[in-house]
LODREN-783079 format. One line per 8 residues: for each residue y, z, x of N, C-alpha, C, O. Coordinates in steps of 0.1 Angstrom, whole numbers, padded with zeros to 4 digits. Example, Ala and Ser with C-alpha at 12.3 -4.5 7.8 and 13.67 -1.06 7.14 Angstrom:
REM LODREN-783079
-0057 0078 0132 -0045 0078 0123 -0033 0078 0132 -0033 0085 0142 ~ -0022 0071 0128 -0011 0071 0137 0000 0079 0129 0011 0080 0134 $
This chain:
REM LODREN-783079
0665 1083 1113 0662 1091 1125 0668 1105 1121 0678 1106 1115 ~ 0661 1115 1126 0666 1129 1123 0669 1136 1137 0661 1135 1146 ~ 0681 1142 1137 0685 1149 1149 0689 1163 1144 0690 1166 1132 ~ 0690 1172 1153 0695 1186 1150 0708 1189 1157 0710 1185 1169 ~ 0717 1196 1150 0729 1201 1156 0728 1216 1157 0725 1223 1147 ~ 0731 1221 1169 0731 1235 1172 0745 1241 1172 0753 1236 1178 ~ 0746 1252 1165 0759 1260 1165 0756 1273 1171 0746 1279 1168 ~ 0765 1278 1179 0764 1292 1185 0751 1293 1194 0745 1304 1194 $
0748 1283 1202 0738 1284 1212 0745 1284 1225 0757 1279 1226 ~ 0739 1289 1236 0745 1289 1249 0735 1286 1260 0723 1286 1257 ~ 0740 1283 1272 0732 1279 1283 0733 1289 1294 0744 1293 1298 ~ 0722 1294 1299 0721 1304 1310 0716 1296 1323 0707 1289 1322 ~ 0723 1298 1334 0720 1291 1346 0713 1301 1356 0718 1312 1358 ~ 0701 1298 1361 0694 1306 1370 0698 1303 1384 0705 1293 1387 ~ 0694 1312 1394 0698 1310 1408 0693 1297 1413 0700 1291 1422 ~ 0682 1292 1409 0677 1279 1414 0683 1267 1407 0679 1256 1408 $
0694 1270 1399 0702 1260 1392 0695 1254 1379 0700 1245 1373 ~ 0683 1259 1376 0677 1255 1363 0684 1262 1352 0690 1273 1354 ~ 0684 1256 1340 0691 1262 1329 0682 1265 1317 0671 1260 1316 ~ 0687 1275 1310 0679 1280 1298 0688 1278 1286 0699 1284 1286 ~ 0684 1270 1276 0691 1269 1263 0688 1281 1255 0676 1283 1251 ~ 0697 1290 1252 0695 1302 1244 0699 1300 1230 0711 1297 1227 ~ 0689 1303 1221 0692 1302 1207 0690 1316 1202 0679 1322 1204 ~ 0700 1322 1196 0700 1336 1192 0699 1337 1177 0699 1327 1169 $
0700 1350 1172 0701 1352 1158 0714 1347 1151 0714 1346 1139 ~ 0723 1343 1159 0736 1338 1154 0736 1322 1155 0746 1316 1150 ~ 0726 1316 1160 0725 1302 1161 0722 1296 1148 0713 1301 1141 ~ 0729 1285 1144 0726 1277 1132 0721 1264 1137 0727 1257 1145 ~ 0710 1260 1132 0704 1247 1135 0705 1238 1122 0699 1242 1112 ~ 0712 1227 1123 0714 1219 1111 0708 1205 1114 0712 1198 1122 ~ 0697 1202 1106 0692 1188 1107 0701 1178 1102 0708 1180 1092 ~ 0702 1166 1109 0711 1155 1105 0703 1143 1104 0696 1139 1114 $
0703 1136 1093 0697 1123 1091 0708 1113 1095 0718 1112 1088 ~ 0705 1105 1105 0715 1095 1109 0708 1081 1111 0696 1080 1112 ~ 0717 1071 1110 0712 1057 1112 0715 1052 1126 0707 1044 1131 ~ 0726 1057 1131 0730 1052 1145 0732 1064 1154 0742 1071 1151 ~ 0724 1066 1164 0725 1077 1172 0735 1076 1183 0737 1085 1191 ~ 0742 1064 1184 0751 1062 1196 0762 1072 1196 0767 1075 1206 ~ 0766 1077 1184 0777 1087 1184 0773 1100 1190 0782 1108 1194 ~ 0760 1102 1192 0755 1115 1197 0751 1114 1212 0748 1124 1218 $
0752 1102 1217 0747 1100 1231 0758 1104 1241 0769 1099 1241 ~ 0755 1113 1249 0763 1118 1260 0754 1122 1271 0745 1130 1269 ~ 0755 1116 1283 0744 1118 1293 0748 1125 1305 0746 1120 1316 ~ 0755 1136 1305 0758 1143 1317 0745 1151 1322 0736 1153 1314 ~ 0745 1154 1335 0735 1163 1339 0738 1177 1334 0749 1181 1333 ~ 0728 1184 1330 0730 1197 1325 0738 1206 1334 0747 1214 1330 ~ 0736 1204 1347 0743 1213 1357 0758 1210 1357 0766 1218 1362 ~ 0762 1198 1352 0777 1195 1352 0784 1199 1340 0796 1197 1339 $
0777 1204 1330 0783 1208 1317 0791 1221 1319 0785 1231 1324 ~ 0804 1221 1316 0812 1233 1316 0809 1242 1305 0806 1237 1293 ~ 0809 1255 1307 0806 1265 1297 0818 1271 1292 0828 1273 1300 ~ 0819 1276 1280 0809 1275 1269 0809 1261 1264 0818 1253 1265 ~ 0798 1257 1257 0796 1244 1252 0794 1245 1237 0788 1255 1232 ~ 0798 1235 1230 0796 1234 1215 0792 1220 1212 0798 1210 1217 ~ 0783 1218 1202 0780 1205 1196 0776 1194 1207 0783 1184 1208 ~ 0765 1197 1214 0761 1187 1224 0746 1183 1221 0739 1191 1215 $
0742 1172 1227 0728 1168 1227 0723 1168 1241 0730 1163 1250 ~ 0712 1174 1244 0706 1175 1257 0693 1167 1257 0686 1167 1248 ~ 0690 1161 1269 0678 1154 1271 0671 1159 1283 0678 1160 1293 ~ 0658 1161 1282 0651 1166 1294 0637 1169 1289 0632 1166 1278 ~ 0630 1176 1298 0616 1180 1296 0616 1196 1295 0621 1202 1304 ~ 0610 1201 1284 0609 1215 1283 0597 1219 1292 0586 1215 1289 ~ 0600 1227 1302 0590 1231 1312 0584 1244 1309 0574 1248 1315 ~ 0591 1252 1301 0585 1266 1297 0590 1270 1284 0602 1268 1281 $
0582 1276 1276 0586 1282 1263 0583 1297 1265 0572 1301 1268 ~ 0594 1305 1264 0593 1319 1267 0587 1327 1256 0587 1323 1244 ~ 0581 1339 1259 0573 1346 1249 0581 1353 1238 0576 1359 1229 ~ 0595 1353 1239 0603 1358 1228 0605 1348 1218 0613 1350 1209 ~ 0599 1336 1219 0600 1326 1208 0590 1329 1197 0580 1336 1199 ~ 0593 1324 1185 0584 1326 1174 0591 1328 1161 0604 1326 1160 ~ 0584 1332 1151 0590 1335 1138 0597 1348 1138 0592 1358 1143 ~ 0609 1348 1133 0617 1361 1131 0622 1362 1117 0624 1352 1110 $
0625 1374 1113 0631 1376 1100 0646 1376 1102 0651 1383 1111 ~ 0654 1368 1094 0668 1368 1095 0675 1372 1082 0669 1369 1071 ~ 0686 1378 1083 0694 1382 1071 0699 1369 1064 0704 1360 1071 ~ 0698 1368 1051 0702 1356 1044 0717 1354 1045 0722 1343 1044 ~ 0725 1365 1047 0739 1364 1047 0745 1362 1061 0752 1353 1064 ~ 0742 1372 1070 0748 1371 1084 0740 1365 1094 0744 1362 1106 ~ 0727 1362 1091 0718 1355 1100 0713 1364 1112 0707 1358 1122 ~ 0716 1377 1112 0711 1386 1123 0696 1387 1122 0690 1386 1111 $
0689 1390 1133 0675 1392 1133 0673 1406 1127 0680 1416 1130 ~ 0663 1407 1118 0660 1420 1112 0648 1426 1118 0638 1419 1121 ~ 0648 1439 1121 0637 1446 1126 0632 1455 1114 0620 1454 1110 ~ 0640 1464 1110 0637 1472 1098 0646 1468 1086 0642 1465 1075 ~ 0659 1468 1089 0669 1463 1079 0680 1456 1087 0681 1457 1099 ~ 0689 1450 1079 0701 1443 1085 0710 1452 1093 0714 1462 1087 ~ 0713 1449 1106 0722 1458 1113 0736 1458 1108 0743 1468 1111 ~ 0739 1448 1100 0753 1448 1094 0753 1453 1079 0763 1453 1072 $
0741 1458 1075 0740 1464 1061 0743 1455 1050 0749 1458 1040 ~ 0739 1442 1052 0742 1432 1042 0735 1434 1028 0740 1432 1018 ~ 0722 1437 1029 0713 1439 1018 0713 1426 1009 0713 1427 0997 ~ 0713 1414 1015 0712 1402 1008 0698 1395 1009 0697 1383 1006 ~ 0688 1402 1014 0675 1397 1015 0673 1390 1029 0683 1390 1037 ~ 0662 1385 1031 0659 1378 1044 0650 1366 1042 0644 1364 1031 ~ 0649 1358 1053 0640 1347 1053 0634 1345 1067 0640 1350 1076 ~ 0623 1337 1068 0617 1335 1081 0625 1324 1088 0631 1315 1081 $
0626 1325 1101 0633 1315 1109 0625 1313 1122 0619 1322 1127 ~ 0627 1301 1128 0620 1298 1141 0630 1300 1152 0641 1294 1152 ~ 0627 1309 1162 0635 1311 1173 0627 1305 1185 0616 1309 1188 ~ 0634 1297 1193 0628 1290 1204 0637 1293 1217 0649 1291 1217 ~ 0630 1299 1227 0637 1302 1240 0629 1294 1250 0617 1296 1251 ~ 0635 1284 1257 0628 1275 1265 0636 1272 1278 0648 1274 1278 ~ 0630 1266 1288 0636 1261 1300 0636 1245 1298 0625 1239 1296 ~ 0648 1239 1300 0649 1225 1299 0652 1219 1313 0662 1223 1319 $
0644 1210 1317 0645 1204 1331 0650 1190 1329 0644 1182 1322 ~ 0661 1186 1336 0666 1173 1335 0668 1166 1349 0675 1156 1350 ~ 0662 1171 1359 0664 1165 1373 0652 1156 1375 0642 1160 1379 ~ 0655 1143 1372 0644 1133 1374 0646 1124 1386 0640 1114 1387 ~ 0654 1129 1396 0656 1122 1408 0644 1123 1418 0645 1117 1428 $
């Protein structure tokens, strides 16, 4: 089984209590091959998670993918999004990365 671990992602809460998982140019997504997923199971409601959060697994339905999602150029060293050149002046080259901004819904009551 393959899972992903997110580093430096955060959650934004809207007035209607829906949440947005925000993945930025500083987010690292690390795929994990695991045999037993029980160590990753934690089932709080998203609304009850205290912020900031680190190293969690969320379950729900993605109800919207926002238009700022897509392929972006990232600096190979600092992982910042590149528009013309690295804002940190790294000059270490760049690579393509997938940026996903979405709304996750977990209220199944």
